[in-house]
C-alpha positions as CSV (number, residue, x, y, z in Angstrom):
1,X,0.0,0.0,0.0
2,X,3.0,2.3,0.5
3,X,3.7,2.1,-3.2
4,X,0.2,3.2,-4.0
5,X,0.4,6.1,-1.6
6,X,3.8,7.2,-2.9
7,X,2.8,7.0,-6.6
8,X,-0.5,8.8,-5.9
9,X,1.3,11.6,-4.0
10,X,3.8,12.0,-6.9
11,X,1.0,12.2,-9.5
12,X,-0.9,14.7,-7.4
13,X,2.1,17.0,-6.9
14,X,3.5,16.6,-10.4
15,X,0.2,17.0,-12.2
16,X,-0.7,20.1,-10.2
17,X,2.7,21.7,-10.8
18,X,2.4,21.0,-14.6
19,X,-1.1,22.5,-14.7
20,X,-0.1,25.5,-12.7
21,X,2.7,26.2,-15.2
22,X,0.9,25.5,-18.4
23,X,-2.8,25.9,-17.6
24,X,-5.2,28.1,-15.6
25,X,-5.0,28.0,-11.8
26,X,-8.6,26.8,-11.6
27,X,-7.7,23.7,-13.6
28,X,-4.8,23.0,-11.3
29,X,-7.0,23.4,-8.2
30,X,-9.6,21.1,-9.6
31,X,-7.0,18.4,-10.5
32,X,-5.4,18.7,-7.1
33,X,-8.8,18.4,-5.4
34,X,-9.6,15.2,-7.3
35,X,-6.2,13.5,-6.8
36,X,-5.8,14.7,-3.2
37,X,-9.3,13.3,-2.4
38,X,-8.2,10.0,-3.8
39,X,-4.9,10.1,-1.9
40,X,-6.8,10.8,1.4
41,X,-9.1,7.9,0.6
42,X,-6.1,5.5,0.1
43,X,-4.5,6.8,3.3
44,X,-7.6,6.4,5.5
45,X,-8.3,3.0,4.0
46,X,-4.7,1.8,4.7
47,X,-4.8,3.0,8.3
48,X,-8.4,1.7,8.9
49,X,-8.0,-1.7,7.4
50,X,-4.6,-2.3,9.1
51,X,-6.4,-1.6,12.4
52,X,-9.2,-3.9,11.5
53,X,-6.9,-6.8,10.6
54,X,-4.6,-6.3,13.6
55,X,-7.3,-6.0,16.2
56,X,-10.1,-7.7,14.5
57,X,-12.5,-4.8,14.9
58,X,-15.7,-5.6,13.0
59,X,-17.4,-2.4,14.1
60,X,-14.6,-0.3,12.7
61,X,-15.0,-2.0,9.4
62,X,-18.7,-1.1,9.3
63,X,-18.0,2.5,10.3
64,X,-15.4,2.8,7.5
65,X,-17.6,1.3,4.9
66,X,-20.7,3.3,5.8
67,X,-19.3,6.7,6.7
68,X,-16.5,6.9,4.1
69,X,-18.9,7.5,1.3
70,X,-21.0,10.0,3.3
71,X,-18.0,12.0,4.2
72,X,-16.5,12.0,0.7
73,X,-19.9,12.9,-0.7
74,X,-20.1,16.0,1.5
75,X,-16.5,16.9,0.5
76,X,-17.2,16.5,-3.2
77,X,-20.5,18.4,-2.9
78,X,-18.5,21.3,-1.2
79,X,-15.8,21.2,-3.9
80,X,-18.3,21.3,-6.8
81,X,-19.9,24.4,-5.3
82,X,-16.6,26.4,-5.5
83,X,-16.2,29.0,-8.2
84,X,-12.9,27.6,-9.4
85,X,-14.2,24.1,-9.9
86,X,-13.6,22.6,-13.4
87,X,-15.3,19.2,-13.7
88,X,-13.0,17.8,-16.4
89,X,-9.8,18.4,-14.4
90,X,-11.4,17.1,-11.2
91,X,-12.2,13.9,-13.1
92,X,-8.6,13.8,-14.5
93,X,-7.4,14.0,-10.9
94,X,-9.7,11.2,-9.8
95,X,-8.6,9.0,-12.7
96,X,-5.0,9.1,-11.5
97,X,-6.1,6.1,-9.5
98,X,-5.3,3.9,-12.6
99,X,-1.5,4.3,-12.5
100,X,-1.0,3.4,-8.8
101,X,-3.5,0.5,-9.1
102,X,-1.7,-1.0,-12.0
103,X,1.7,-0.5,-10.3
104,X,0.4,-2.3,-7.2
105,X,-1.0,-5.1,-9.2
106,X,2.2,-5.6,-11.2
107,X,4.4,-5.4,-8.0
108,X,2.2,-8.0,-6.2
109,X,2.2,-10.2,-9.3
110,X,6.0,-10.1,-9.4
111,X,6.2,-10.9,-5.7
112,X,3.8,-13.8,-6.1
113,X,5.8,-15.0,-9.2
114,X,9.1,-14.9,-7.2
115,X,7.5,-17.1,-4.5
116,X,6.5,-19.8,-7.0
117,X,10.0,-20.1,-8.5
118,X,11.6,-23.4,-7.6
């Protein structure tokens, strides 16, 4: 999960810096909002699920599953209401999920492949 967090943070910072240099500030803010929201989601999930698996807290799992979407819904609703919000760039920030997900899948596949080598 650390790999996913690191890659997501790099994509968030790098994409925002590029957009600040070559595009309008509102596009960079929207991109940053989408990718930072995804980064925070990954971060809270990694912390929450590690607590669940270590201490076997079923109630915490229910709280994470139920309230995460409500909290992120409120955050997204607040962001959409801002005057600088650009939906296309917010969606571009959210789609940065693809690169860390593929990186994680490849790294786990390589680890699994190394375990099966005789």
